[in-house]
Backbone bond lengths (Angstrom), bond angles and torsions (degrees), N, CA, C in turn:
res aa  C-N    CA-C-N  psi(-1)  N-CA   C-N-CA  omega(-1)  CA-C   N-CA-C  phi
1 M - - - 1.455 - - 1.524 107.77 -
2 V 1.296 118.32 137.75 1.444 122.10 179.13 1.532 108.51 -115.37
3 W 1.309 115.59 125.26 1.467 120.07 173.53 1.500 107.66 -91.22
4 L 1.316 117.88 137.38 1.454 120.75 179.60 1.515 108.84 -122.14
5 I 1.326 114.55 118.57 1.449 120.14 -178.74 1.519 106.17 -125.06
6 T 1.300 117.66 133.73 1.464 121.79 178.37 1.521 108.58 -105.67
7 I 1.318 115.85 124.41 1.442 120.90 175.67 1.510 110.17 -136.76
8 T 1.308 117.22 150.58 1.416 121.48 176.43 1.519 107.30 -112.50
9 A 1.337 115.67 129.89 1.471 121.62 179.80 1.479 109.82 -111.48
10 A 1.290 115.36 120.37 1.475 121.32 172.91 1.507 108.92 -101.43
11 L 1.310 116.77 125.61 1.464 119.41 -177.32 1.496 109.98 -113.34
12 G 1.309 116.86 139.50 1.445 121.18 174.35 1.531 109.14 -144.54
13 C 1.304 117.77 -161.04 1.445 120.65 -178.33 1.537 111.41 -72.12
14 A 1.322 117.86 -31.05 1.463 121.84 -177.21 1.538 108.13 -86.54
15 R 1.329 114.86 163.82 1.433 120.34 177.14 1.512 110.12 -64.43
16 E 1.307 117.62 135.63 1.429 122.77 -176.62 1.528 107.02 -128.79
17 R 1.323 118.13 137.10 1.452 121.14 179.18 1.544 107.47 -123.12
18 V 1.296 114.42 140.05 1.445 120.78 177.16 1.544 106.83 -115.77
19 P 1.311 115.64 110.42 1.504 117.28 -177.50 1.537 108.19 -74.39
20 S 1.313 115.64 150.15 1.438 120.50 178.67 1.541 106.59 -158.51
21 G 1.314 115.01 -170.23 1.460 121.54 178.57 1.519 109.74 -81.88
22 P 1.320 116.64 -97.11 1.465 119.64 -171.55 1.561 113.64 -73.35
23 L 1.334 118.17 -24.32 1.471 122.09 179.28 1.528 110.38 -130.42
24 R 1.308 114.66 149.61 1.449 122.02 172.40 1.512 108.80 -126.91
25 L 1.319 117.19 136.57 1.461 122.13 177.94 1.557 106.76 -102.20
26 E 1.352 114.07 124.25 1.476 119.60 179.41 1.532 106.94 -116.66
27 T 1.307 117.81 136.76 1.456 121.75 179.89 1.493 110.60 -122.29
28 T 1.334 114.50 143.65 1.470 122.25 177.58 1.484 108.42 -142.49
29 A 1.329 116.05 154.60 1.468 120.30 175.62 1.517 108.47 -72.39
30 A 1.339 116.19 140.38 1.450 121.97 178.26 1.528 106.71 -132.67
31 G 1.326 116.81 78.28 1.446 120.35 -174.70 1.522 108.57 65.78
32 P 1.338 118.88 -127.45 1.446 121.04 178.59 1.541 112.88 -82.88
33 D 1.335 117.62 0.92 1.446 123.05 -175.36 1.527 111.62 -113.24
34 T 1.297 116.47 -177.25 1.475 123.19 176.96 1.527 109.88 -122.40
35 R 1.302 116.54 125.75 1.476 120.83 176.36 1.542 108.53 -95.35
36 L 1.365 112.89 129.58 1.482 120.08 177.17 1.536 107.61 -107.88
37 T 1.287 116.60 131.79 1.486 122.65 177.75 1.538 108.24 -119.05
38 L 1.283 116.94 128.56 1.460 122.50 178.49 1.514 109.11 -99.07
39 I 1.328 116.45 110.47 1.454 121.53 -173.82 1.539 110.60 -109.53
40 P 1.332 116.41 116.44 1.461 119.47 -179.99 1.540 111.24 -78.40
41 A 1.339 114.13 152.49 1.474 119.70 174.14 1.526 106.46 -65.15
42 S 1.312 117.07 165.13 1.445 122.33 -174.54 1.544 112.75 -62.58
43 Y 1.317 117.26 -24.03 1.492 121.76 -177.64 1.516 111.41 -94.66
44 I 1.348 119.31 6.61 1.460 123.57 -175.12 1.528 111.52 -118.65
45 K 1.320 116.41 140.40 1.465 122.79 169.44 1.527 108.34 -114.22
46 L 1.334 116.97 136.38 1.457 119.89 176.82 1.488 110.39 -92.56
47 N 1.321 117.38 127.67 1.457 123.87 -178.56 1.506 110.31 -69.13
48 A 1.292 119.41 121.05 1.463 124.09 -178.21 1.531 110.67 -87.58
49 R 1.286 118.39 -18.37 1.482 121.94 177.05 1.511 112.61 -71.62
50 V 1.341 115.10 -28.00 1.487 120.97 175.43 1.529 103.78 -120.97
51 K 1.320 115.03 89.40 1.467 119.69 -172.95 1.532 111.93 -62.42
52 P 1.303 118.01 136.65 1.467 121.50 177.46 1.526 109.33 -57.97
53 A 1.302 115.55 146.34 1.473 120.54 -179.22 1.539 110.67 -130.35
54 L 1.326 114.56 144.84 1.467 122.38 172.34 1.508 105.70 -108.08
55 E 1.307 118.87 115.04 1.461 124.78 178.00 1.505 105.82 -97.88
56 L 1.335 117.33 116.53 1.474 123.23 177.98 1.508 111.26 -83.98
57 A 1.312 116.88 161.20 1.471 122.64 -179.01 1.499 113.35 -58.29
58 D 1.355 118.00 -29.91 1.462 121.66 -178.09 1.538 112.16 -84.79
59 G 1.326 117.33 4.18 1.480 122.37 177.58 1.511 113.60 94.93
60 T 1.330 119.52 -7.05 1.457 123.42 176.02 1.520 110.19 -64.70
61 V 1.307 118.33 135.90 1.464 124.57 177.05 1.533 108.99 -116.15
62 L 1.321 116.80 121.71 1.463 123.89 175.50 1.509 108.92 -111.43
63 R 1.323 117.40 131.38 1.459 122.61 -177.23 1.521 111.18 -101.48
64 F 1.341 118.11 128.97 1.438 123.71 175.76 1.517 107.32 -75.00
65 D 1.346 118.08 142.88 1.474 119.74 179.15 1.539 110.06 -155.04
66 S 1.288 114.78 163.31 1.460 122.46 175.88 1.515 106.40 -152.56
67 A 1.322 117.55 146.55 1.441 123.30 177.63 1.527 113.01 -77.92
68 E 1.323 115.75 -16.19 1.474 121.08 -175.21 1.526 109.10 -99.33
69 L 1.346 115.84 112.43 1.445 123.30 -178.63 1.547 109.40 -121.15
70 T 1.310 116.93 165.16 1.439 120.49 172.40 1.508 109.66 -66.78
71 A 1.344 118.35 167.51 1.465 123.19 -175.67 1.508 111.80 -57.14
72 D 1.330 119.43 -31.93 1.485 120.87 -178.63 1.505 111.20 -91.93
73 S 1.337 118.62 5.78 1.465 125.97 -179.85 1.548 112.63 59.84
74 A 1.294 118.30 18.28 1.447 121.27 179.96 1.540 114.58 -85.82
75 Y 1.318 116.32 -28.76 1.481 120.48 -175.97 1.526 112.48 -131.30
76 F 1.278 115.97 157.68 1.495 120.33 173.80 1.544 107.99 -77.94
77 S 1.316 114.38 133.52 1.491 118.44 177.56 1.544 110.12 -93.02
78 V 1.302 117.37 -18.09 1.490 122.65 170.12 1.530 106.95 -128.80
79 P 1.309 118.09 153.53 1.474 120.10 -178.00 1.547 112.65 -57.89
80 P 1.312 116.59 134.36 1.472 119.54 -179.62 1.559 109.16 -76.94
81 T 1.336 114.80 156.04 1.426 119.86 -179.65 1.541 109.73 -132.61
82 V 1.331 114.57 165.86 1.470 122.43 172.33 1.525 106.58 -148.42
83 V 1.314 115.48 148.95 1.486 118.74 178.02 1.527 107.44 -102.80
84 L 1.299 115.76 125.82 1.458 122.52 177.00 1.520 106.53 -97.93
85 P 1.354 117.26 117.69 1.481 119.70 -175.87 1.517 111.93 -58.39
86 G 1.321 116.92 136.24 1.451 123.42 178.67 1.509 113.04 83.04
87 R 1.294 115.35 169.52 1.451 122.08 175.21 1.527 109.30 -94.49
88 H 1.278 117.48 137.29 1.466 121.74 -172.90 1.518 111.89 -128.90
89 E 1.319 117.37 132.71 1.461 120.54 171.94 1.512 109.79 -75.92
90 R 1.305 117.57 -32.44 1.469 122.37 178.92 1.528 109.84 -140.89
91 V 1.321 115.67 144.77 1.441 121.90 172.75 1.532 105.54 -106.75
92 R 1.325 115.24 125.62 1.480 121.34 176.43 1.511 107.15 -117.18
93 G 1.300 116.92 129.54 1.420 119.81 179.32 1.541 110.78 161.92
94 T 1.302 114.74 -166.27 1.491 121.95 -177.86 1.502 109.14 -129.82
95 I 1.325 116.29 127.43 1.460 121.52 173.38 1.576 105.16 -98.87
96 R 1.346 111.93 129.86 1.449 119.38 176.60 1.572 106.91 -120.20
97 A 1.322 115.33 128.91 1.436 118.31 -177.08 1.565 108.55 -143.38
98 S 1.326 115.00 154.07 1.436 122.19 172.72 1.531 105.97 -104.93
99 V 1.354 116.49 119.38 1.440 120.65 -174.92 1.546 110.58 -125.03
100 C 1.309 115.93 148.96 1.439 121.49 177.88 1.543 109.39 -126.98
101 E 1.305 115.55 133.06 1.468 116.69 170.40 1.537 106.73 -70.22
102 N 1.296 117.97 147.15 1.473 121.44 -172.23 1.498 113.29 -51.00
103 D 1.325 120.69 -35.73 1.468 121.39 -177.08 1.498 113.04 -102.27
104 A 1.336 118.43 5.49 1.487 119.81 -178.90 1.491 112.82 -86.40
105 P 1.347 117.53 141.82 1.468 121.28 -179.26 1.515 113.29 -78.08
106 V 1.333 119.26 -16.58 1.458 122.17 -178.45 1.522 108.83 -132.99
107 C 1.370 112.90 154.31 1.450 119.97 176.46 1.523 111.18 -90.29
108 R 1.326 115.14 162.36 1.462 121.17 178.79 1.548 108.95 -127.21
109 S 1.311 113.75 154.58 1.487 118.28 175.95 1.517 110.03 -80.80
110 L 1.317 115.91 139.74 1.443 122.07 178.73 1.564 107.34 -127.62
111 V 1.293 115.59 133.56 1.456 120.27 179.37 1.516 109.35 -123.36
112 L 1.333 117.43 126.09 1.460 123.77 179.38 1.526 107.98 -118.16
113 E 1.322 114.66 118.66 1.484 119.56 177.56 1.492 106.46 -92.32
114 L 1.351 115.86 125.00 1.453 122.31 177.52 1.513 110.81 -102.57
């Protein structure tokens, strides 16, 4: 099953948060670049074996990652991040992630259009 959620993310120099259901995208300045953090809702685990990806309009794919995983290496224990080169007023692209509800035996695909 694929959940489709449409969100618009406006990025600037200050921290920006985009509220959503199962995932929230948070942006912060990282020197001359922009750091994107994918924050799951409290009832969601992000699958670390299938790393979330940001697909940009030009075909570039950036993978979210974190060094801190659960003991079985199946899930991120802290929200994964990715650095988007340059400063951006807007991020356009598609986030694809595999998410599991805390009590679910299987993960589902989630697609976020930015």
